[in-house]
C-alpha positions in Angstrom: 35.5 -36.0 84.6 35.5 -33.7 87.6 38.9 -33.4 89.2 40.9 -31.1 91.4 44.3 -29.5 90.8 46.4 -29.1 93.9 49.5 -26.8 93.9 51.5 -24.3 95.8 51.6 -20.8 94.3 54.9 -18.9 94.1 54.8 -15.3 95.3 58.5 -14.4 95.3 61.2 -14.4 92.5 64.2 -16.7 92.9 66.9 -15.2 95.1 69.8 -16.2 97.2 68.0 -14.6 100.1 66.9 -17.6 102.3 63.4 -16.2 103.0 62.8 -16.1 99.3 64.1 -19.6 98.8 61.2 -21.1 100.8 59.1 -20.8 97.7 61.6 -21.9 95.1 59.9 -25.3 94.9 56.5 -23.7 94.3 55.0 -23.0 90.9 54.4 -19.7 89.1 50.9 -18.5 88.1 51.9 -19.1 84.4 52.7 -22.7 85.1 49.5 -23.3 87.2 47.4 -21.8 84.5 49.2 -23.8 81.8 48.7 -27.1 83.6 45.0 -26.3 84.4 44.4 -25.6 80.7 46.2 -28.7 79.7 44.0 -30.8 82.0 40.9 -29.1 80.6 42.1 -29.9 77.1 41.6 -33.6 78.0 37.8 -32.9 78.5 37.9 -32.6 82.3 36.3 -30.0 84.7 38.9 -28.7 87.0 38.7 -27.2 90.6 41.8 -25.4 91.8 42.7 -26.1 95.3 45.8 -24.3 96.7 47.8 -26.3 99.2 47.5 -23.7 101.9 46.4 -24.0 105.6 42.8 -24.6 104.6 43.6 -27.4 102.0 42.2 -30.3 104.1 38.9 -28.6 104.6 38.7 -27.7 100.9 39.2 -31.3 100.0 36.4 -32.3 102.5 34.1 -29.7 101.1 34.6 -30.7 97.5 35.0 -34.4 98.0 31.7 -35.3 96.2 32.8 -33.4 93.1 36.3 -34.8 92.9 37.0 -38.0 91.0 40.9 -37.6 91.3 43.4 -35.0 92.2 46.2 -33.8 90.0 48.7 -33.1 92.7 52.0 -31.1 92.3 51.9 -29.6 95.8 55.3 -29.3 97.6 53.7 -28.8 101.1 54.2 -26.0 103.6 57.0 -27.1 105.8 58.6 -30.0 107.7 60.9 -32.8 106.8 58.2 -34.8 104.9 56.2 -31.8 103.5 55.8 -33.4 100.0 53.9 -36.3 101.7 51.3 -34.0 103.2 48.8 -33.9 100.4 49.0 -37.6 99.4 48.5 -38.5 103.1 45.5 -36.3 103.4 44.0 -37.7 100.2 44.5 -41.3 101.3 42.8 -40.4 104.6 39.9 -39.0 102.6 40.0 -41.9 100.1 40.4 -39.5 97.1 42.6 -40.8 94.3 45.5 -38.7 93.1 48.4 -38.5 90.7 52.2 -39.0 91.4 53.7 -41.0 94.1 52.4 -41.9 97.5 53.2 -40.4 100.9 55.9 -42.9 101.9 57.8 -42.4 98.6 57.4 -38.6 98.8 58.8 -38.5 102.3 61.7 -40.8 101.5 62.8 -39.1 98.3 62.8 -35.6 99.9 65.5 -37.0 102.2 68.6 -37.3 100.2 70.5 -39.4 102.7 67.7 -42.0 103.2 67.3 -42.3 99.4 71.0 -42.8 98.8 71.1 -45.5 101.6 68.2 -47.4 100.0 69.7 -47.3 96.6 73.2 -48.1 97.7 71.8 -51.4 99.1 70.4 -52.1 95.6 73.9 -51.8 94.1 73.3 -48.2 92.7 76.5 -46.2 92.7 76.4 -42.9 94.6 79.2 -40.5 95.7 80.7 -41.2 99.2 78.8 -39.1 101.7 78.1 -38.2 105.3 75.2 -36.6 107.0 75.8 -33.9 109.7 73.0 -33.3 112.1 74.6 -30.9 114.5 77.7 -28.6 114.6 79.4 -30.9 117.1 79.3 -33.9 114.8 82.7 -35.0 113.6 83.4 -34.8 109.9 84.7 -38.0 108.3 88.4 -37.4 107.4 88.3 -40.1 104.8 86.1 -38.1 102.5 88.1 -36.8 99.6 88.1 -33.1 98.4 86.5 -31.4 96.6 83.3 -31.9 98.5 79.8 -30.5 97.9 77.6 -29.5 100.8 73.8 -29.5 100.6 70.7 -29.2 102.8 69.5 -32.8 103.2 65.7 -32.2 102.6 65.3 -29.5 99.9 64.5 -29.5 96.2 65.1 -27.2 93.3 68.7 -26.6 94.3 67.6 -24.7 97.4 70.7 -23.9 99.5 73.1 -25.4 97.0 75.2 -22.4 96.0 78.4 -22.2 94.0 80.4 -21.7 97.2 79.1 -25.1 98.5 81.8 -26.7 96.4 84.7 -26.7 98.9 88.4 -27.7 98.6 89.6 -27.6 102.2 88.5 -28.3 105.8 88.2 -24.6 106.8 85.7 -23.8 104.0 83.9 -27.1 104.6 83.2 -26.4 108.3 82.1 -22.9 107.4 79.6 -24.0 104.9 78.3 -26.9 107.1 77.7 -24.5 110.0 76.1 -21.9 107.8 73.6 -24.5 106.3 72.8 -26.0 109.7 72.1 -22.5 111.1 70.1 -21.2 108.1 68.1 -24.3 107.2 67.8 -26.0 110.6 68.0 -29.5 109.1 70.7 -32.1 108.6 73.4 -31.3 106.1 74.7 -33.7 103.4 78.4 -33.8 102.6 79.2 -35.6 99.4 82.3 -36.3 97.3 82.2 -34.2 94.2 82.2 -36.1 91.0 84.1 -34.2 88.4 82.3 -34.9 85.1 79.0 -34.6 83.2 75.5 -34.2 84.7 72.4 -35.8 83.4 68.7 -35.8 84.4 66.3 -38.6 83.5 62.6 -38.5 83.4 60.6 -41.7 83.8 57.0 -41.8 82.8 54.2 -44.3 83.2 53.7 -47.4 85.4 53.1 -50.7 83.6 55.8 -50.6 82.5 57.4 -47.2 83.1 59.4 -45.8 80.2 62.5 -43.6 80.2 62.2 -40.4 78.3 65.2 -39.0 76.3 68.1 -38.1 78.6 68.9 -34.5 79.3 72.5 -33.3 79.8 73.5 -30.0 81.4 75.6 -27.9 79.0 78.4 -26.7 81.2 80.3 -25.2 78.3 78.2 -22.0 78.5 79.0 -21.5 82.2 81.2 -18.5 83.1 84.7 -19.4 84.5 83.7 -18.5 88.1 80.7 -20.8 88.1 81.1 -24.4 89.3 80.0 -27.1 87.0 77.0 -28.5 88.7 73.3 -27.6 89.1 73.7 -24.9 91.7 71.0 -22.5 92.7 72.7 -19.7 90.8 72.9 -21.9 87.6 69.3 -23.1 87.8 67.4 -20.0 88.8 69.6 -17.1 87.9 72.2 -17.8 85.2 70.0 -19.9 82.9 67.1 -17.5 83.3 69.3 -14.7 81.9 70.3 -16.6 78.8 68.9 -15.1 75.5 68.0 -18.7 74.5 67.3 -21.0 77.6 67.6 -24.0 75.3 71.4 -23.4 75.3 71.5 -24.7 78.9 71.1 -28.4 77.9 71.4 -31.1 75.3 68.4 -33.3 74.7 68.8 -36.1 73.7 72.2 -36.2 75.5 75.2 -36.7 73.2 76.3 -40.1 74.7 77.2 -43.5 73.3 74.4 -46.2 73.3 76.3 -48.1 76.0 76.1 -45.3 78.5 72.5 -44.4 77.5 71.5 -48.0 78.2 73.3 -48.0 81.5 71.6 -44.8 82.7 68.2 -46.0 81.5 68.5 -49.4 83.4 69.6 -47.7 86.6 66.7 -45.3 86.3 64.1 -48.1 86.1 65.7 -49.7 89.1 65.5 -46.4 91.0 61.8 -45.9 90.0 60.9 -49.5 91.1 62.9 -49.5 94.4 61.4 -46.2 95.6 57.9 -47.3 94.5 57.5 -44.2 92.3 54.2 -43.7 90.4 53.2 -42.0 87.2 56.4 -39.9 86.8 59.7 -39.0 88.4 63.0 -37.3 87.5 66.4 -38.6 88.6 69.8 -36.8 88.6 73.2 -38.4 88.0 76.9 -37.4 87.7 79.1 -39.4 85.3 82.9 -39.4 85.6 85.4 -39.7 82.8 85.3 -43.5 82.9 81.5 -43.5 82.4 80.9 -44.5 86.0 77.3 -43.5 86.9 76.6 -41.9 90.3 73.1 -41.4 91.6 72.6 -37.9 93.1 68.9 -37.5 93.9 65.4 -38.2 92.7 62.4 -35.8 92.3 59.1 -37.6 92.7 57.3 -34.2 92.0 59.3 -33.1 89.0 58.9 -29.4 88.0 56.6 -28.7 85.0 57.5 -25.1 84.2 57.2 -24.5 80.5 57.4 -20.8 79.7 59.8 -18.8 77.5 62.2 -18.1 80.4 62.4 -21.1 82.6 61.9 -24.6 81.3 61.8 -27.7 83.6 63.7 -30.8 82.4 60.6 -33.1 82.4 58.7 -31.1 79.7 62.0 -30.8 77.7 62.4 -34.6 77.7 58.8 -35.2 76.9 58.8 -32.8 74.0 61.9 -34.6 72.6 59.9 -37.8 72.9 57.1 -36.3 70.9 54.7 -35.2 73.6 53.0 -31.8 73.6 52.8 -30.2 77.0 49.1 -31.1 77.0 50.0 -34.6 76.1 52.5 -34.9 79.0 50.0 -33.6 81.6 47.2 -35.8 80.3 49.6 -38.8 80.2 50.5 -38.4 83.9 46.7 -38.0 84.6 45.7 -41.0 82.6 48.4 -43.2 84.2 47.0 -42.4 87.6 43.5 -43.0 86.4 44.5 -46.5 85.1 46.1 -47.3 88.5 42.7 -46.7 90.1 40.9 -48.7 87.5 38.2 -46.2 86.4 39.5 -45.5 82.9 36.8 -45.8 80.2 37.2 -46.6 76.6 35.9 -43.2 75.6 38.5 -41.5 77.7 41.2 -43.7 76.1 40.0 -42.9 72.6 40.0 -39.2 73.4 43.5 -39.4 74.7 44.8 -41.3 71.7 43.1 -38.9 69.3 44.4 -35.8 70.9 47.6 -36.5 72.8 49.2 -39.7 71.5 52.8 -38.8 70.7 53.6 -39.8 67.1 57.3 -40.5 67.9 56.7 -42.5 71.1 55.6 -45.9 72.1 52.5 -46.5 74.2 53.2 -46.0 77.9 51.2 -48.9 79.1 
């Protein structure tokens, strides 16, 4: 099958410098090459299309040679940037992997996502969104609080010092984020406890992959126990063994595992996610589960130094990296109803995980 692979290429190394963080969501050349090879291992011919300013014209130029697009593009800017490529492809009537433009736009906005899920009975920390410096901060929010840019992924703008314990520091961080990121700021009550990330794969029905828990015990004393930018992009990358940064499967009782899995399936369905997503939670000492955010374009880094949590969970479930990539692709192909018996047989023979149930 002829298909296109759409991505944003990372040119800068992760840094607390704001200008460098613009590309933190993008993918390294190693990841892009790895995913392309994985797609090709499924017997497909792949055209690389970078999601730059010429991307729409490249889709138009190659439309006759594209059966489907494997899309991991983060977009080039704006409050709904992750929706750009899906919207273009729908306009051009080209099938694609991952969720649609509405889901991508909503899930990038942390506040809208929390509001939707709260109405479905999903627990989330008490929060407030601040749109301008003159906005009054809710005095009923209980410290410590964590402050975040409202529409960023990959822990962009979420530094260790964003965990605040008094009003003076809170106002300082809110004003700093408003100035630097020029977007609303989310203030959230900090849940003191454990942090989990859950990958959901497939569509009919979707399946929850093994749960990943962040291993805070390896953090230095001066590092807050949450997935800050420093933890995700600097500290973990300096570990001799990056596998020390997590437990998978998470070491939790079956009751908590089932609770998290059930919530994850509700999140997936409510937000109309497709093919794959990853969801983050905090869990307090009483095993109360609090939704934090969802990533409808979960990272797929899989090199020796930085490993994304989706490939970790998939590997624990029995998938090779090639199997994970081709499962996402095949789930999209089945949604568009042009899956052939030969393609299915090739997938089963080459990628079927021996330890995992059929996705759909």
